[in-house]
Structure formats: structure tokens, C-alpha cells
N, C-alpha and C positions, 0 to 999 in steps of 0.2 A: 602275649598278643594283646595289644591295646583294644579296648572296647569303646566304640564311638557312642556317646550317650545320645539317647533319643530325645528329640525336642518334645517338651510337654505341651499338651493341648492348651489353648488359652482358657483361663479360668472364666467362669460365668460371672458377668457383672453383678454387683450387689443390688438388691431391690429393696424398695421401701416396704416395710412390713405391713403398713396400713393400706397404701394405694396400689402396691405391686409394681410401681413404676421404677425403672432403673435409676439408681442414684447418679449415674453418669449422664443422665439426660441434660442436666444443666451444662455440662461440658460441651455436649453436642450443640446445644443452643448458642453457647458462647462462640463456638467455632463458626457457626453460620453468621453470627454478628460480625466476626472478624472478616469473613469472606465479603460481606456487604461493604465493610470499611475499605477493603482492598480495591473493590470495584470503584468506589468513590475516589480513591487515591489515583487510580489509573486514569479516570476521566480528567482529574485536575492536572496530572502530569502531562497528558496529551495536549491539553489546552496551553499549558505553560511552554511547551516546545515551540509554539507559534505565537509567543509574546502575549498571550492572554493569561495574565497572572491573577485574575479576580478569584477564580475558584481555588487556586492554591493558597491565596491569602486568607480566604475564609476557612479553608481546611487547616491552615497553620494555627489560626486562633482557636479552632475547636481542639486541635492537638494539645495546645497549652492547657486548655480546660481539662482535657482527659488526663494529662500528666498530673495536674493538681489533685485530681480525685484519688490518685494512688496513695497519697499520704493522709487524705481526709476521711476515707471510709475503710471499713473492714468488712469485706464481703463474707456473708454467712456461709456461702457455698465453699469458700476457701478456708474456713476456720479449722478444719481437721486435716489440712494439707500436711505433707511431710515436713519436718524441720528444715531439710535442705531447700525445699521450694519456698518456704516462708522466709528463710535467710536470703535467698536470691531476690525475692521481692523487695525486702528491706534494702538490700544493696542497690537495686535498680532505682529506688526512690532517692537514695543519697547521690548516686552518680548522675541521675537526671537533674537534680537541683544544681549540681556543679556544672553540668553541660549548659544549662539555660543561662547561667551568668558568665559563661566563658566568652572572652573577647578574642576573636580570631581574625587574621588577615583574610582577604578574599580567596587566596590560594588555599589557605588552611581550611576555610569554611567549605570549599568545594570538596576537598579531600575528606573532611569530617562527614560530609553528607554521604560520600561513598561508603565509609566505614559504618555509618548509621544504617544504611540500606542493607549492608551485609549482615549486621546484627539482627535487623528486622527479619531478613530471610531465614536466618538460623532460628529465630524465635517462632516463626510460623511453622517451620519444620518440626520443632520440638512440640508445638501445640498440637499438630496433627498426630504425631507419634504418641504423645501422652493420652490424647483423647481416644485413640485406637486401643491403647492398653486399658483404659478405663472401661471401654465397651467390651473388653475380652476378645478383641479381634487379633488374630495372628498376624505378625509382621511378615510382609513379603520377603522372599529370598532372592528376588531377581537382582542382577547387577544394575547399577545406575544407568549405564549405557543401554542395556536391554530394556529397562523400564522406559527410558526416554524414547527409544525407537517404537515401542508398543504404543506409547501415548501419542506420538506423532502419527502413527498409522491409524489410530482411532479418530484422531482429529481431522484427518484428510477428507473424509466424506462431508463433514460439517463445513470445512473450508470451501469445498467445491459448491456446496449448497449456498453458502453465504455469497460466494462470487457470482453464482448464477442469479441470485436475487438482485445483486448490484447491477449486473448487466441488464436485466429486465427493467429495473428502475431507471437506468440510463436511457434505454430505448424509449421508455414511456415519457421521460422528460424531454428528449429530443423531438419526439413526434407531437406531444400534446402541449408542452409548456413553452418551448422556445423555437418553434419551427421558423418563425419570421426572422429572428436574429441570426440563426444559423444559416438559413437559406440566403440571407443578404450577404453574409461573408463568403459563402460558396459562389454566389453569382459574381461578386467582385473578383474573386480569384479566377473564375472561368473566363471573365471578360479579359483579364490580363493575359491568360493563357492563349485565348483565341487571337488576341492582338499580336502576340509573338508568332503564332502560326501563320497569320496573314503576312507579317513582315518577312518571315522565312520564305513563304510561297512567292511573294512579289519580288524579292531580291534573288530568288533562285538558289538560296543557300541550301534548302532541303524541301522536300515535298512529302506530304503525309497521305497515305491511302486511308481507307475507311477504318481498317483495323488499327493502324498505328495512331490515328487521330483519336479513336475511342480510348485507347489505353493512356494516351497523353492527357486527355481531359480528366479521366478518372485519377490519374496521378496528381493533377492539379488540385482536385477535390481533397484527396487524402493528405496532400502537402499544404493545405490551407492553414490559416491561423487557428481553426478549430482544433487541429491536431498538434501543430508545432508550438502553440502557446496555450495548451490545454488547461494548465493550472490557473492561469490568469484570465482566460476567456470568460469563465464563470467563477470569478474569484470568491464571492461570498458563499456560494454553494460548496465549493471545494474547501474553503476555510472552515465552514460549519462541520463538514464531514471530518476534517482533521482534528478539530477541537473536541469532537464527540468521541474520539478514540479510533477512528478508522485509519488503517494503514495507507501510506502514500502509494505503495505498490498495488494495493487492491483498487485504489481510485484510478490509477493509470491503466491497469489491465482492464478494468470494467469499461472505461471510456474507449480503449482500443478495440475491445471485442464488439462493443456496440457499433462503433464506426465501421469496423470491418464487415459486420453483418449488413449494415445499410448499403455499403458500397457493393458488396457481392449481390445483394438483392436487386440493386439497380443494374449491375454490370452483366449478370448472367443472361437476362433476356436479350440484351443488346448483342452479346456474343452469339447467342442462338440465332438471332436474325441475320447477323453477318455470315454465320456458317451456312445457313439456308441459301443466302444470296451468293455464296461461293466466294466471299471476300476474305476468308480466313480459315485456319485450322482450329477447331474447337479446343482440343487438348492443349495446343501451344498457347492459345489466347487465355484460357483459364489459368494455365501455369504462369503466364506473364502477369496476369491480374493479381493472383494470390501473392506472387513474389513481390510485386510492386507494393501491394497493400502492407504487408508485414514489415518489409524493410523501412518503408516510410513511417510506419507507426513507431518502430523502435527509434529511428532518428528523431521523430517528433517528441518522444519522451525525453530524450537527452536535451533537445533544444528547450523544451518546456522548463527544465530544471536549471540548465546553465545560462539561458538567455531569456528569463521571464520579463514580460513587458505588460504593465498594467493596461487594462482594457478601458479606453475612454474615447470620446469623440475627438476629431481633429482640432476643433476650436479649443477644447480643454488642453490639448497637447501644445498648442501655440502659446497658451498662457503659462503652463507650468514648465515649459522648456523641454518636454520629452519628445518633441517632433523629430529631433535628430536621431535618437535611438530608434524611433519608429521607422524612419526612412532607411536607416542602416539595417533594420530587420529584414527589409525586402531584399537587400543585397546579400545578406547572410543566407536567407532562404533560397535565393537563386543559386548561390555558390554551393550550398549544401545539396540543392537539387541536382546539380551536375555530378557531385560525388555519389549521390544515391543512384543516379542513372548509370554510372560506371559499375556500381555494385550489382545493379539489376542486369545490365548487359553482360557482365562477366558470367553471371549465373545462367542466363539464357544461352550464351555461347557454350557453356559447359553442358547444358541440357542437350543442345543439338549434337555436340560431339559424343556425349555419353549414350544418346539414343542409337548411335551407329555402332557402338562397341559393346554395350551391355546386352546380356541375354534377354532381359525383359523388354528391350526396345524403348519405345516412347513412354510407356507407363512407368518403367523403372526410372528413367531419367526424370519424369514428372515428380515422382515421390522423392527422389534425392534432392532435387532443386527446391521443392516445397519444404522439405525438412531443413535444408540449409537456411532458407528464409525464416523459418520459425525459430531456429536456434539463434540466428542473428537478432531477431526481435527480442528474445528472452535475454540475451547477453546485453543488448543495448538498454533494456529496461532495468536490469540489475545495475548497470553502470549509472543510470539516471538516479536510482534510489540511493546508491552509494554516494554519489556526489551531493545529494540532498542532505546527507548526514554531516557533511563538512560545515563547520560553524558559520563561516562567512557566507557560504552559499545559502544556508538556511535563513540567515538574516536578510539576504537579498530577496529570497522568495517571500518572506514575511512582509517585507517592505512593498513589493510590487503586487502581491496578492491582495488587493484591496478593491472593494466594489466602488464604482463611480457614483458619486452623489452630486446631483445638480445643485 
């Protein structure tokens, strides 16, 4: 019968006989320095994604200097390293010199960068593993997939906390920093919406009661340029967030949740008054409001990515020739609005039918329709983020996401 050998406990790290400090302390400090360098690289790469190459250029110059120090110095802390590791360092110096003088085509350079990043990822993994061994830390036995799932589960609360801070910051910005600019765009949109209502009423095409008119006007607010051109409406603020390393999806979601909170804060009291006056059913109107808000927000995210339009005055548009796309954006918004209305009406018709057949009645239908709207919002947001990763679309976003300068 074979005997499975027991794993030996990790050996205690060696200590300095004079100070009592672990000899591996230098390795831990070097690992922390490496972590700081990776954070700097992340910020430079995030800026380079949006055509801001200044940080990456500075970092590349620093990288050249760091590579030069590999062959100019002999680290005292590494003087007693194993022959294998010293040989690997010497080989790295030789291959680094050859790579710096290599002439490559643009396609080869891009592929070389991918290989270099893979080598760097492996080097970081080796650095972590070797530092843990120097500290006498036992290596974990979890499978890579299990470890990744555990790490994601631990990161989820921090992600929610980060997203909550972004939403609060967005609300504070809307209320305190840009109330006039945002209010002006909403007033213009409401004016256009009321003009259409008056036209429909006078021509006899359709008539709006108090409940339908309320929902229509809130739909106009949520479908305004503030939401359908969210990335370019405050271009400099969004660009600063992107170049600082913030994810596009977090920017979109934080803007969406802030706008949803404001619309609901304004809409719920109106619905309460209409219910007291006997002009509507509270459950049905809240369901319609929530459904309309989240479907419009998802569609707005897609439009913000696929059809970005720089934010500038009409006079500037006449000079730079962007007035035609600006006028076209109104037609696109109106056409998309009709499609959104069909999505909303289908869900409301489904809610009415479901309330008659489900055991839970109106509340069960309410939950199902709201869940459908939330899933649609999430899927449309995922589509918007996926489209933003396409190279030509990212270039278009970078070109249009510019702050207007007088």
C-alpha cells in the first residue's frame, strides 16, 4: 500500500543575528515597490486607452532607465541568491539589450507587447511565490478557479462600496455643481415634449389624461441629452475619470442610478397626488415609471457609445460643421423613443395580462415587469461597454469626448 507523504510545515524564515529582523524583509519591501509600479502602469495604460499618451511616454523613459540599472548595479540583497536565479538575471540582461535594439513592424510590435505582458505577468507570479517561500509561508492548495471565485467574492463588497461613492458623488455634482446646465437641457426637452402633446391634442391624434401626461413628461426627461449623450455631455469630467483608471461601466451605472434616483424622487410625490385625486392606480403608475426609467437608461447608454456627439453651442456647430449630426440626433432620439415606447407598452400589456393569471396578482406582475426592465437595462449596458471596446468606436468616442473651449 502506497503511503502519501505528509506536506512539511513551512520553515521559519532566517533572522538577522544582530537585529532579529527577518532576512526576507528586503524581499517583502521589494514586492511592495513592485505593487506601486504596477499601479502606476495601470494609470498610464488607462490614459493611453483614450489617446492620452503623456503618462505612458514618461513611464517608458523610466522603464529604459530601470532596464539599464540591471547591468550597472549588483544588488547586495541579491548577492547570495541561488546560481539558477543569478543566471536567469544575467540572461534577462542579455535578452533585454537585444529586445531594445530590435526593429519590428507595427504588427510585430503589437504582438511583442502581448508577449512582454505575459512574461511580466509570469514574473509577478514568481515574485509573489518566491517572497512567500522566503517568509516561510505555506503555499495555498486551492484550485485556480476556486481561488479566483473567492477573490471575486471578497472584492464584491468593495465594488458595491466604490459604486455607492460614485453615485453619491454624481448626485452631489448634479445638485451642487451643474444644476443650471442640466436644468436648461431638461427644460428644452420638456418644451419639445409639450409642443408635441399640444400638437397631438389640437389635431385630435391622441389625448393625454393626467397620469399619461405625467409619465410622458418624465419619459422626456430621462430620454434627454443628459442620458442619451451622457459621455459627451460632461466630456472633460468623464475623460478625467477614464484617464484616472475608472471603468466605463462604473461611470455609466453611477450616472444611471443617480438619474434614476432623481426621477423617482420627483415622480413618486406626483404619483401620490394623482392617486389621491383618483386619476390613477398607484401600483400601475409606479410600475410604468420604473419600467420607463430603466429601459430608457439602458438605451441611453447604447446611444451614448454608438452615437456620441460633442457638446457645444449652436454657433460653434455652425462653424465646425457638426450641425447636421446635431439635427440628425433629434430624429434618431425620436425614432429610438418610439422603439422604447413599444418595449414599455409590451411590458405593461404583459403586466396587465399576468396580473389576471398569476397567483400573486398585481404585485407578482409588478415584480416580474420590474425585473424584466432591470435585466434589459443590464443587458443594454453590457452591450454599450462591449461596443466601446471596439477600436473604431473607441476612437470615435475619444474624438467626440472633448470639452468645448471658447
